[in-house]
C-alpha positions in Angstrom: 8.7 -35.1 -18.5 8.3 -31.4 -19.5 10.3 -28.6 -18.0 9.0 -27.6 -14.6 9.7 -24.5 -12.6 10.8 -25.7 -9.2 11.1 -24.2 -5.7 14.0 -25.6 -3.7 13.2 -26.0 0.0 16.2 -25.7 2.2 16.4 -25.6 6.0 17.2 -22.6 8.1 19.0 -24.2 11.1 20.9 -22.2 13.7 24.7 -22.1 13.3 25.0 -23.6 16.8 24.0 -26.9 15.3 27.0 -27.0 12.9 29.0 -29.5 14.8 26.0 -31.8 15.4 24.6 -31.8 11.9 26.5 -29.7 9.4 24.4 -30.5 6.4 21.2 -29.2 8.0 23.0 -25.9 8.7 24.6 -25.7 5.2 21.8 -24.3 3.1 24.2 -23.7 0.2 25.0 -27.4 0.0 21.3 -28.2 0.2 20.5 -25.8 -2.6 23.3 -27.3 -4.7 21.9 -30.8 -4.2 18.4 -29.6 -5.3 19.9 -27.7 -8.3 21.8 -30.8 -9.5 18.6 -32.9 -9.2 16.6 -30.3 -11.1 19.2 -30.0 -13.9 19.4 -33.8 -14.1 15.7 -33.9 -14.7 15.6 -31.1 -17.2 13.9 -28.6 -14.8 14.9 -25.2 -13.5 14.8 -23.8 -10.0 13.0 -20.5 -9.9 12.8 -20.0 -6.1 14.7 -21.0 -3.0 12.7 -21.2 0.2 14.9 -21.1 3.2 12.6 -22.3 6.0 12.5 -23.5 9.6 9.4 -25.0 11.0 7.0 -23.1 8.7 3.4 -24.3 8.9 2.4 -26.1 5.7 -0.5 -23.7 5.0 1.6 -20.6 5.1 0.8 -18.3 2.2 4.5 -17.8 1.3 4.7 -21.5 0.3 1.8 -21.3 -2.1 2.0 -17.7 -3.5 4.3 -18.7 -6.4 2.4 -21.9 -7.0 -0.9 -20.0 -7.3 0.7 -17.4 -9.6 2.0 -20.2 -11.9 5.7 -19.4 -11.2 6.4 -22.7 -9.4 5.0 -26.0 -10.5 6.8 -28.4 -8.1 9.0 -28.5 -4.9 12.3 -30.3 -4.4 14.0 -30.9 -1.0 17.5 -32.4 -0.5 16.2 -35.1 1.9 13.3 -36.0 4.1 15.2 -34.8 7.2 15.6 -31.3 5.6 11.9 -31.3 4.9 11.1 -32.2 8.5 13.2 -29.2 9.8 11.9 -26.8 7.2 8.1 -27.5 7.5 6.1 -28.5 10.5 4.5 -30.9 10.1 6.2 -32.2 7.0 3.6 -34.9 6.4 0.9 -32.2 6.3 2.9 -30.3 3.7 3.3 -33.5 1.6 -0.5 -34.1 1.9 -1.2 -30.5 0.8 1.1 -30.9 -2.2 -0.8 -34.0 -3.2 -4.1 -32.3 -2.7 -3.1 -29.4 -5.0 -1.4 -31.7 -7.5 2.0 -30.1 -7.0 4.9 -32.7 -7.1 7.1 -32.8 -4.1 10.4 -34.4 -5.0 13.4 -35.5 -2.9 16.9 -35.3 -4.3 18.2 -38.0 -2.0 21.8 -37.6 -3.2 24.7 -38.4 -0.9 25.4 -35.6 1.6 28.8 -34.0 1.4 31.4 -35.0 3.9 32.3 -32.3 6.5 35.6 -32.0 8.2 37.0 -29.2 10.3 37.9 -27.1 7.3 34.5 -27.4 5.5 32.7 -26.7 8.8 34.9 -23.6 9.3 34.0 -22.4 5.8 30.3 -22.8 6.5 30.8 -21.0 9.9 32.6 -18.1 8.3 30.0 -17.7 5.5 27.1 -17.7 8.0 28.6 -15.7 10.7 29.9 -12.9 8.5 27.2 -12.2 5.9 27.4 -8.4 6.2 31.1 -8.1 6.3 31.5 -8.6 2.6 32.6 -12.2 2.9 31.5 -14.0 -0.3 31.5 -17.5 1.2 34.2 -18.9 -1.1 
């Protein structure tokens, strides 16, 4: 398969959901999963779309596709896709209609303990305080 320029779709989920579902809140881990998938398939991520319940026909999704800057989408998992786009099935149908591949990385999600949740919380709650997220 030839090199494709990929847009990674990650979910924008409120920090309040960190204890219930940390992976959906941790967009950095979602992006890393997409990046590993893209690299493993010889593709490159050119855009990250951080979304929450965006309608599938929204112009922001298709602008880079129409410009030729994005040739496919990748999401970490179906459940991330379902949180990012509403309805997700309609987005998948629109991708198929346009001939734009929609791939799912489906790698194992990272384990989250109290320490990793605390790191995610610090990174997301202090973005303007100069905290780098490390």
